[in-house]
C-alpha positions as MATLAB code, in Angstrom:
seq = 'XXXXXXXXXXXXXXXXXXXXXXXXXXXXXXXXXXXXXXXXXXXXXXXXXXXXXXXXXXXXXXXXXXXXXXXXXXXXXXXXXXXXXXXXXXXXXXXXXXXXXXXXXXXXXXXXXXXXXXXXXXXXXXXXXXXXXXXXXXXXXXXXXXXXXXXXXXXXXXXXXX';
ca = [
       5.777    4.584   16.137;
       7.299    4.644   12.661;
       5.389    3.862    9.489;
       3.635    0.579   10.067;
       0.969    0.090    7.400;
       2.240   -0.797    3.934;
      -0.826   -1.074    1.715;
      -1.526   -1.720   -1.954;
      -4.819   -0.097   -2.918;
      -5.740    1.369   -6.306;
      -7.709    4.138   -4.644;
      -4.818    5.195   -2.381;
      -6.235    7.745    0.084;
      -9.957    7.160    0.509;
     -12.465    6.590    3.293;
     -11.571    2.969    3.938;
      -7.912    3.880    4.411;
      -8.371    7.174    6.246;
     -11.246    6.135    8.505;
     -11.033    2.334    8.630;
      -7.272    2.005    8.958;
      -6.176    5.517    9.866;
      -8.416    6.042   12.857;
      -7.913    2.511   14.165;
      -4.112    2.748   13.933;
      -3.896    6.423   14.862;
      -2.170    7.322   11.607;
      -0.769   10.836   11.492;
       0.964   10.733    8.142;
       0.750    9.019    4.826;
       3.419    8.442    2.203;
       2.011    7.802   -1.264;
       4.413    6.251   -3.766;
       2.942    6.918   -7.189;
       4.748    8.376  -10.192;
       1.685   10.089  -11.662;
       0.685   11.790   -8.409;
       4.261   12.766   -7.544;
       4.253   14.978  -10.620;
       0.792   16.541  -10.263;
       0.269   19.264   -7.671;
      -3.447   19.645   -8.366;
      -4.106   15.909   -7.948;
      -2.090   15.923   -4.734;
      -4.348   18.696   -3.434;
      -7.426   16.587   -4.205;
      -6.067   13.571   -2.315;
      -4.884   15.679    0.628;
      -8.294   17.361    0.959;
      -9.795   14.219    2.498;
      -7.286   13.933    5.331;
      -8.378   14.596    8.901;
      -7.041   17.723   10.632;
      -3.395   17.327   11.609;
      -2.662   14.468    9.216;
      -0.067   14.964    6.498;
       0.740   13.317    3.189;
       3.954   13.157    1.180;
       3.937   12.065   -2.456;
       7.002   10.276   -3.828;
       7.932    8.898   -7.202;
       9.377    5.395   -7.440;
      12.746    6.971   -8.277;
      12.718    8.628   -4.827;
      12.261    5.348   -2.937;
      15.958    4.682   -2.180;
      16.775    8.255   -1.157;
      13.676    9.520    0.678;
      11.628    6.560    1.853;
      14.076    5.133    4.441;
      14.041    8.352    6.482;
      10.254    8.621    6.214;
       9.821    5.047    7.400;
      12.081    5.660   10.397;
      10.631    9.050   11.404;
       8.515    9.157   14.559;
       4.746    9.175   14.316;
       2.298    6.512   13.173;
       1.864    6.392    9.437;
       1.302    4.401    6.293;
       2.961    3.825    2.932;
       0.431    3.470    0.135;
       0.917    2.327   -3.447;
      -1.595    2.028   -6.245;
       0.123   -0.998   -7.751;
       1.917   -4.179   -6.808;
       4.849   -3.043   -8.954;
       5.375    0.099   -6.863;
       5.324   -1.953   -3.648;
       7.740   -4.379   -5.296;
      10.076   -1.434   -5.983;
      10.035   -0.715   -2.250;
      10.840   -4.380   -1.556;
      13.608   -4.331   -4.175;
      15.129   -1.369   -2.315;
      15.382   -3.604    0.768;
      12.788   -1.680    2.775;
      10.153   -4.342    3.442;
      12.081   -7.140    5.163;
      10.292   -8.034    8.395;
       7.293   -5.826    7.582;
       3.680   -6.646    6.797;
       2.236   -5.681    3.416;
      -1.522   -5.400    3.088;
      -3.307   -5.931   -0.220;
      -6.477   -3.965    0.228;
      -8.073   -2.993   -3.018;
      -7.210   -4.255   -6.474;
     -10.448   -4.484   -8.336;
     -11.627   -6.291  -11.432;
     -10.155   -5.179  -14.728;
      -8.693   -6.403  -17.969;
      -6.638   -9.554  -17.481;
      -7.446   -9.789  -13.783;
      -8.985  -12.789  -12.067;
     -10.969  -12.411   -8.897;
      -9.428  -13.896   -5.761;
     -11.504  -12.060   -3.154;
     -14.383   -9.605   -3.261;
     -11.855   -6.754   -3.073;
      -8.804   -8.327   -4.773;
      -8.432   -9.319   -8.415;
      -4.997   -9.997   -9.864;
      -3.183  -10.411  -13.160;
      -0.376  -12.968  -13.306;
       2.298  -10.220  -13.190;
       0.706   -8.796  -10.042;
       0.713  -12.238   -8.410;
       4.430  -12.499   -9.272;
       5.046   -9.081   -7.705;
       3.403  -10.279   -4.490;
       5.544  -13.418   -4.489;
       8.672  -11.261   -4.961;
       7.630   -8.974   -2.101;
       7.261  -12.036    0.134;
      10.615  -13.391   -1.069;
      12.160  -10.078   -0.007;
      11.146  -10.880    3.566;
       7.741   -9.228    3.894;
       4.621  -10.919    5.202;
       1.976  -10.366    2.504;
      -1.724  -10.720    3.179;
      -5.054   -9.294    2.072;
      -7.494   -7.512    4.328;
      -9.883   -4.738    3.368;
     -10.343   -3.425    6.917;
      -8.371   -4.042   10.113;
     -11.339   -5.887   11.631;
     -11.690   -8.233    8.630;
     -10.193  -11.690    8.390;
      -6.586  -11.694    7.262;
      -6.022  -13.752    4.095;
      -2.416  -14.938    3.800;
      -0.635  -14.767    0.450;
      -0.841  -18.476   -0.332;
      -4.580  -18.560    0.342;
      -5.008  -15.437   -1.801;
      -3.073  -16.951   -4.699;
      -4.793  -20.338   -4.306;
      -8.116  -18.552   -4.776;
      -6.978  -17.612   -8.290;
      -6.540  -21.255   -9.325;
];
């Protein structure tokens, strides 16, 4: 199965993703799209240290999305694409790579300018616009912290901000 989980989560690779999603979906590989991590070997080593045996991770910059991500999405083996921000996931959508796919908002926590929509999702207005643009590009956007949790569709998520 090609890459199937497209997730926005500030923490990227952490227990909830690796155990909660990874084990349930049988994920073998992770693609992290994050400019800061793509340029930092030592930080990549820290993130990779938490992976289960046999799992792999590839770190890409946003500039590499059009050239490298299509082949990684299509490659065999269950996997996930993770971004720290809505803007990075929007860059993937803008490259035409999310049409017909599901995007999961899993962990955007409280911070400056953010309003709480769910216990695990707080958004600024620009982030809400990014999510709308991702949906307009043909992706189904919803929030869910774990695969066993209730799925919250985009409109319900954004209505919770009002």
